[in-house]
C-alpha positions in Angstrom: 23.0 -9.4 -5.8 19.6 -10.9 -5.1 18.0 -8.7 -7.7 20.6 -9.7 -10.3 19.9 -13.4 -9.6 16.2 -12.9 -9.9 16.5 -11.2 -13.2 18.8 -13.8 -14.7 16.4 -16.6 -13.7 13.7 -15.1 -15.9 15.8 -13.5 -18.7 16.2 -16.3 -21.2 13.4 -16.0 -23.8 12.0 -18.8 -26.0 11.6 -18.6 -29.7 7.8 -18.3 -29.6 7.8 -14.8 -28.3 5.9 -12.0 -30.0 7.7 -8.7 -30.6 5.6 -5.9 -29.3 6.2 -2.4 -30.8 5.4 0.0 -28.0 6.0 3.7 -27.6 8.7 5.1 -25.5 7.0 8.3 -24.6 9.1 11.0 -23.0 6.8 13.5 -21.3 7.4 16.8 -19.7 5.2 19.5 -18.2 6.3 23.1 -18.7 5.4 24.9 -15.5 4.6 28.6 -15.8 3.2 28.8 -12.3 2.5 26.0 -9.9 1.6 25.2 -6.3 4.1 24.9 -3.4 5.3 21.5 -4.5 6.7 22.9 -7.8 8.5 26.1 -8.6 7.8 28.3 -11.6 9.5 27.1 -14.7 10.0 23.5 -13.5 9.5 20.6 -15.9 7.4 17.9 -14.5 8.1 14.4 -15.8 5.8 11.4 -15.4 7.9 10.0 -12.7 7.8 13.3 -10.8 4.0 13.5 -11.3 3.8 10.0 -9.8 5.9 11.0 -6.8 3.7 14.0 -6.1 0.6 11.8 -6.4 2.1 9.3 -4.0 2.6 12.0 -1.4 -0.6 13.9 -1.8 -3.1 11.2 -2.6 -5.6 10.6 0.3 -5.7 6.9 -0.5 -1.9 6.7 -0.3 -1.8 8.7 3.0 -4.4 6.4 4.5 -2.4 3.3 3.4 0.7 4.9 4.8 -0.9 5.6 8.2 -2.2 2.0 8.3 1.3 0.8 7.6 2.7 2.9 10.4 0.0 1.7 12.7 1.0 -1.9 12.1 4.7 -1.2 12.3 4.2 0.6 15.7 2.1 -2.3 17.1 4.8 -4.8 16.1 7.5 -2.7 17.6 5.5 -2.3 20.8 5.0 -6.1 21.1 8.7 -6.7 20.6 9.5 -4.1 23.2 7.1 -5.9 25.6 9.2 -9.1 25.2 12.2 -7.4 26.8 12.8 -7.1 30.5 10.3 -4.7 32.1 11.6 -2.8 35.2 9.2 -1.1 37.7 9.8 0.7 41.0 7.1 1.4 43.6 8.0 3.7 46.4 5.9 4.5 49.5 7.9 7.2 51.2 5.6 7.6 54.2 2.6 5.7 55.6 1.1 6.0 59.0 -2.0 4.4 60.5 -3.8 4.2 63.9 -6.8 2.2 64.8 -8.7 0.1 67.4 -8.2 -3.6 66.9 -10.1 -6.4 68.7 -7.7 -9.1 70.1 -9.3 -12.6 70.4 -6.5 -13.7 72.6 -7.3 -11.2 75.4 -11.0 -10.6 74.3 -10.4 -6.8 74.4 -9.7 -3.9 72.2 -6.3 -2.2 71.9 -5.0 0.7 69.9 -2.3 0.0 67.3 -0.2 2.7 65.7 2.1 2.0 62.7 4.5 4.1 60.6 6.1 2.5 57.5 8.3 3.2 54.5 8.4 0.7 51.6 10.2 0.3 48.3 9.5 -2.5 45.8 11.6 -3.2 42.7 10.3 -5.7 40.1 11.8 -7.2 37.0 9.3 -9.0 34.7 10.7 -11.0 31.8 8.3 -12.7 29.3 9.7 -15.9 27.8 8.3 -16.2 24.2 9.6 -19.7 23.6 7.4 -21.3 26.3 4.9 -18.5 27.0 6.2 -18.3 30.6 6.7 -15.2 32.8 9.7 -14.9 35.0 9.4 -12.3 37.8 12.1 -11.1 40.2 10.9 -8.9 43.1 12.8 -7.2 45.9 10.8 -5.5 48.7 12.5 -3.4 51.3 10.7 -1.7 54.1 11.1 -0.1 57.5 8.3 0.0 60.0 7.7 1.3 63.5 4.7 0.1 65.5 3.2 0.4 69.0 0.2 -1.2 70.8 -1.6 -0.3 73.9 -1.7 -4.0 74.8 2.1 -4.0 75.0 2.2 -0.9 77.1 2.5 1.6 74.2 6.2 0.9 73.6 7.4 1.6 70.1 9.3 -1.1 68.2 11.0 -0.6 64.8 12.6 -3.0 62.4 14.0 -3.4 58.9 12.9 -6.2 56.5 13.8 -7.2 53.0 12.3 -9.9 50.8 13.9 -11.2 47.6 11.6 -13.5 45.5 12.1 -15.3 42.1 8.9 -16.7 40.6 8.0 -18.5 37.4 4.5 -18.9 35.9 4.4 -21.5 33.1 1.2 -22.5 31.3 1.0 -26.2 30.3 -1.0 -28.2 27.8 -2.1 -25.2 25.7 -0.9 -23.1 22.8 1.7 -20.4 23.0 -0.2 -17.2 23.1 2.8 -14.8 23.1 4.2 -16.5 20.0 0.9 -16.4 18.2 0.3 -12.8 19.0 3.8 -11.9 17.6 3.1 -13.9 14.4 -0.3 -12.2 13.9 1.3 -8.8 14.2 4.0 -9.7 11.7 1.3 -10.9 9.3 -0.7 -7.7 9.8 2.4 -5.6 9.0 3.1 -7.7 5.9 -0.5 -7.3 4.8 -0.4 -3.5 5.3 2.8 -3.4 3.3 1.1 -5.4 0.5 -1.9 -3.1 0.6 0.4 -0.1 0.4 2.2 -1.5 -2.6 -1.1 -2.4 -4.4 -2.5 1.1 -3.7 0.7 2.6 -5.2 0.2 0.6 -8.4 -3.4 1.8 -8.6 -2.3 5.4 -8.3 0.4 4.7 -11.0 -2.3 3.4 -13.3 -4.6 6.4 -12.7 -1.9 9.0 -13.0 -0.5 7.4 -16.2 -3.9 7.2 -17.8 -4.7 10.8 -17.2 -1.2 11.8 -18.2 -1.6 10.0 -21.5 -5.1 11.4 -22.0 -3.6 14.9 -21.7 -1.0 14.0 -24.3 -3.8 12.7 -26.6 -5.7 15.9 -26.0 -2.7 18.0 -26.8 -2.0 16.1 -30.0 -5.7 16.4 -30.9 -5.3 20.2 -30.6 -2.2 20.2 -32.8 -4.0 18.2 -35.5 -7.0 20.5 -35.3 -4.7 23.4 -35.8 -3.3 21.7 -38.9 -6.8 21.1 -40.1 -7.8 24.7 -39.6 -4.6 25.8 -41.4 -5.5 23.6 -44.4 -9.1 24.9 -44.4 -7.8 28.5 -44.4 -5.5 27.8 -47.3 -8.3 26.1 -49.2 -10.5 29.1 -48.5 -7.8 31.4 -49.9 -7.5 29.3 -53.0 -11.2 29.2 -53.8 -11.5 32.9 -53.0 -8.9 33.7 -55.6 -10.7 31.6 -58.1 -14.0 33.2 -57.4 -12.4 36.7 -57.7 -11.0 35.6 -61.1 -14.5 34.3 -62.2 -13.2 30.8 -62.6 -15.4 29.2 -59.8 -18.9 29.8 -58.7 -19.5 31.9 -55.5 -21.2 29.0 -53.7 -17.9 27.2 -53.5 -16.5 30.1 -51.5 -19.5 29.8 -49.1 -18.8 26.1 -48.6 -15.1 26.7 -48.0 -16.0 29.4 -45.5 -18.3 27.0 -43.6 -15.5 24.4 -43.6 -13.0 26.9 -42.2 -15.4 28.0 -39.5 -16.2 24.4 -38.5 -12.5 23.7 -38.2 -12.1 26.7 -35.9 -15.1 25.7 -33.8 -13.7 22.1 -33.5 -10.3 23.4 -32.4 -11.7 25.7 -29.8 -13.8 22.9 -28.4 -10.7 20.7 -28.0 -8.9 23.5 -26.3 -11.7 23.8 -23.8 -11.7 20.0 -23.2 -7.9 20.1 -22.8 -8.2 22.8 -20.1 -10.8 20.7 -18.3 -8.6 17.7 -18.4 -5.7 19.7 -17.0 -7.8 20.8 -14.0 -8.7 17.2 -13.4 -5.1 16.2 -13.5 -4.1 19.0 -11.1 -6.7 17.8 -8.6 -5.3 14.2 -8.9 -1.8 15.5 -8.1 -3.0 17.8 -5.3 -1.9 21.0 -7.2 -3.8 24.3 -7.1 -6.3 24.8 -9.9 -4.7 28.2 -10.6 -1.4 26.5 -11.6 -0.8 27.0 -15.4 0.6 23.8 -16.9 0.9 22.5 -20.4 2.1 19.2 -21.7 4.4 18.2 -24.6 5.6 14.8 -25.6 7.9 13.1 -28.0 6.9 9.6 -29.2 9.5 7.1 -30.4 9.3 3.5 -31.3 10.7 0.9 -28.9 10.9 -2.9 -28.9 9.5 -5.0 -26.0 9.5 -8.8 -25.9 6.7 -10.6 -24.1 6.1 -14.3 -23.7 2.7 -15.4 -22.4 3.9 -18.4 -20.4 6.6 -16.4 -18.7 4.2 -13.5 -18.0 1.8 -15.9 -16.2 4.8 -17.4 -14.3 5.7 -13.8 -13.1 2.1 -13.2 -12.0 1.9 -16.4 -10.1 5.2 -15.7 -8.4 4.8 -12.0 -7.6 1.1 -11.1 -7.3 0.6 -9.7 -3.9 -3.1 -10.6 -3.7 -2.0 -14.3 -3.5 0.2 -13.6 -0.6 -2.6 -11.7 1.1 -4.8 -14.8 0.6 -2.1 -16.9 2.2 -2.0 -14.5 5.2 -5.8 -14.7 5.4 -5.5 -18.5 5.6 -2.8 -18.3 8.3 -5.0 -16.0 10.4 -7.9 -18.4 9.9 -5.7 -21.2 11.2 -4.9 -19.2 14.3 -8.7 -18.8 14.8 -9.0 -22.6 14.6 -6.3 -22.9 17.3 -8.2 -20.5 19.5 -11.5 -22.3 18.9 -9.8 -25.5 19.9 -8.6 -23.9 23.1 -12.1 -23.1 24.3 -13.0 -25.0 27.5 -9.7 -26.9 27.0 -7.9 -29.0 29.5 -4.9 -27.0 30.6 -2.6 -26.5 33.6 -0.5 -23.8 35.1 2.8 -24.4 37.0 3.8 -21.7 39.5 7.2 -21.9 41.2 8.5 -19.3 43.7 11.6 -19.1 45.8 12.6 -16.3 48.1 14.6 -15.1 51.1 13.1 -12.8 53.8 15.2 -11.2 56.4 14.2 -8.9 59.4 16.3 -7.1 62.0 16.1 -4.0 64.1 19.5 -3.0 62.6 19.9 -2.6 58.9 23.4 -4.2 58.6 22.1 -7.5 60.2 19.0 -7.8 58.1 20.0 -11.2 56.7 21.6 -12.6 59.9 18.8 -15.2 60.2 16.9 -15.2 56.9 13.8 -17.2 56.3 13.4 -19.3 53.1 10.1 -18.9 51.2 9.0 -21.6 48.7 6.0 -22.2 46.6 5.1 -24.9 44.2 1.6 -24.9 42.7 0.2 -27.0 39.9 -3.3 -25.8 38.9 -5.4 -27.9 36.5 -8.4 -26.7 34.6 -10.6 -29.7 33.6 -13.7 -28.9 31.5 -16.7 -31.2 32.1 -19.5 -30.2 29.7 -19.9 -27.2 27.4 -23.1 -28.1 25.6 -21.3 -28.4 22.2 -19.9 -24.8 22.2 -16.4 -25.8 21.3 -17.6 -28.3 18.7 -19.7 -25.6 16.9 -17.0 -23.0 17.0 -14.5 -25.5 15.5 -16.9 -26.4 12.7 -17.6 -22.7 12.0 -13.8 -21.9 11.9 -13.1 -24.9 9.6 -15.9 -23.6 7.2 -14.2 -20.2 7.2 -10.8 -21.8 6.3 -12.4 -23.6 3.4 -14.0 -20.4 2.2 -10.7 -18.6 2.2 -9.0 -21.5 0.4 -11.7 -21.5 -2.3 -11.3 -17.7 -2.6 -7.6 -18.2 -3.1 -8.2 -20.8 -5.8 -10.5 -18.4 -7.6 -8.0 -15.6 -7.2 -5.4 -17.8 -9.0 -7.8 -18.4 -11.9 -8.7 -14.7 -12.0 -5.0 -13.7 -12.2 -4.3 -16.1 -15.0 -7.4 -14.8 -16.9 -6.3 -11.1 -16.4 -2.8 -11.8 -17.6 -4.0 -13.6 -20.7 -6.4 -10.8 -21.5 -3.7 -8.2 -21.0 -1.3 -10.1 -23.2 -3.9 -10.4 -26.0 -4.7 -6.6 -25.7 -1.0 -5.9 -26.0 -0.7 -8.0 -29.2 -3.8 -6.2 -30.6 -2.4 -2.8 -29.9 0.7 -3.7 -31.8 -1.4 -4.6 -34.8 -3.5 -1.4 -34.4 -0.3 0.7 -34.5 0.8 -1.0 -37.8 -2.6 -0.4 -39.4 -2.7 3.2 -38.2 0.8 3.9 -39.6 -0.1 2.5 -43.0 -3.5 4.3 -43.0 -1.7 7.7 -42.3 0.6 7.1 -45.3 -2.4 6.3 -47.6 -4.4 9.3 -46.2 -1.5 11.7 -46.8 -1.1 10.5 -50.3 -4.9 10.7 -50.9 -5.1 14.2 -49.5 -2.1 15.4 -51.6 -3.7 14.0 -54.8 -7.1 15.5 -54.1 -5.6 18.9 -53.0 -4.0 19.1 -56.4 -7.4 18.3 -58.0 -8.9 21.0 -55.9 -6.4 23.5 -57.1 -7.1 22.5 -60.7 -10.9 22.9 -60.1 -11.7 19.2 -60.4 -12.8 18.8 -56.8 -15.2 20.8 -54.6 -14.3 22.2 -51.2 -16.8 19.9 -49.6 -15.2 16.9 -51.1 -11.7 18.2 -50.0 -13.0 18.6 -46.5 -13.8 14.9 -46.4 -10.1 14.0 -47.2 -8.9 16.5 -44.6 -11.0 15.0 -41.9 -9.9 11.5 -43.0 -6.2 12.5 -42.6 -6.9 14.1 -39.2 -8.8 11.0 -38.1 -6.0 8.7 -39.1 -3.4 10.8 -37.2 -5.5 10.7 -34.1 -5.9 7.0 -34.5 -2.2 6.5 -34.5 -1.8 8.6 -31.3 -4.6 6.7 -29.7 -3.0 3.4 -30.7 0.3 4.4 -29.2 -1.4 5.5 -26.0 -3.4 2.2 -25.8 -0.2 0.3 -26.4 1.5 2.2 -23.5 -1.5 1.5 -21.2 -1.6 -2.1 -22.3 2.0 -2.5 -21.3 1.3 -0.8 -18.0 -1.7 -3.1 -17.4 0.5 -6.2 -18.1 3.1 -4.8 -15.7 0.5 -4.4 -13.0 -1.0 -7.8 -13.7 2.3 -9.6 -13.5 4.3 -7.2 -11.2 7.0 -7.4 -13.8 8.4 -4.4 -15.7 9.0 -5.8 -19.2 10.7 -2.6 -20.4 13.2 -2.6 -17.6 13.2 -6.4 -17.3 12.9 -6.4 -13.5 10.4 -7.2 -10.8 8.2 -4.5 -9.4 8.8 -5.9 -6.0 12.4 -5.0 -6.3 11.5 -1.5 -7.3 9.2 -1.2 -4.2 12.1 -2.4 -2.0 14.4 0.2 -3.5 11.8 2.9 -2.8 11.3 1.7 0.7 15.0 1.8 1.4 15.3 5.3 0.0 12.3 6.5 2.0 13.7 4.8 5.1 
């Protein structure tokens, strides 16, 4: 429901929007043999390639471990706020020694045997930074002294104490520690999400480069096929004595050059495949190939709304806000140096002793303690003053950095938007140029068949047609990358019309 509300709040579009024609590229990898993550014959889509990269990328694994580190620290701190139970048992202790008695001015021998158990409940109180402790000590001891004639005496004792330690006139350290751990976890989550977007950009770029390389090979194959047909045509004319032999030599050179160009592109494609395998964490021996189908799609983008998305969603801004909050915590700590503070300690307990266990509390003794301790600083040679000034300067530095980050984000979004508009225009120009190049090539091919054009001149028109086809492929790829760049700059998917933060939340829930 939250996601639906967020979409609807941004969905209405103004009349000033530009219509961007972008490619909807459906990719698939035909797997002949792959590494352990893929089985033979599987088709690898772009989404699946991204998932493999997310799992195998060292940068993603490092970000994931940092995320787990902060999650565990926060969980440990929360667990520390619950009641802590401890039990100390001394099952047997015996001692014997000579002791000087000031009362009789003589030495006597004391022997003692004791068994003791101590049970403690410690409860931190986060609201006031206090600590509540409940302790119960039970022991049995047997002692003898040469001064008393060596008679052994034994007794049971039990002491139940409730104590409270409450800091006064200072900041709440427990609450600040909890807040800092929460901010550290949020910062790690943001870093993980940012790293994920960077991996998406890198994988998508190489994926599209592979597509361009594959299309370049196909166009080179068409070019070689045309050159071969031209060679056959001129060969038949030379055999019939219609055309001079040097035309055949030129046609043969053109055909060989086309073959060499095609083989070079095949080699470059294989190198690009190996680079992509390395990025995905696949074995280099995996044999993969790529095919793609490009279709036209309509995407509406408004510059003002794109900037609004970026200001609302960009995670770097939230990271700057977290940095400012941490700096404010440093300011509080600096202000607490050599501070006037107090500590209130309250303790109440009951202690009972008896030679018989059932009557241990027949005549208990009440134990009470009330202590107020004051810490009054007198002179610190300006240490606190300088630390406060340094921390305030740090806060101002972070705020200035945050302001510059806002300007940088606006600049990035404006540049990405203009690039998207430019790629739309480049696609239109490339489509028109291909039509003209096809018509020009068809006309000149007919002239070549009629002997009105040399093979060298025909080669020029062949190369022109190939160049225009590759220009369209590159324009479509650039448009796709421009749309991805705008998506990363604004954290808004204009094709799906949803926030990237919502997508990341969905992924986190699935992984959880």
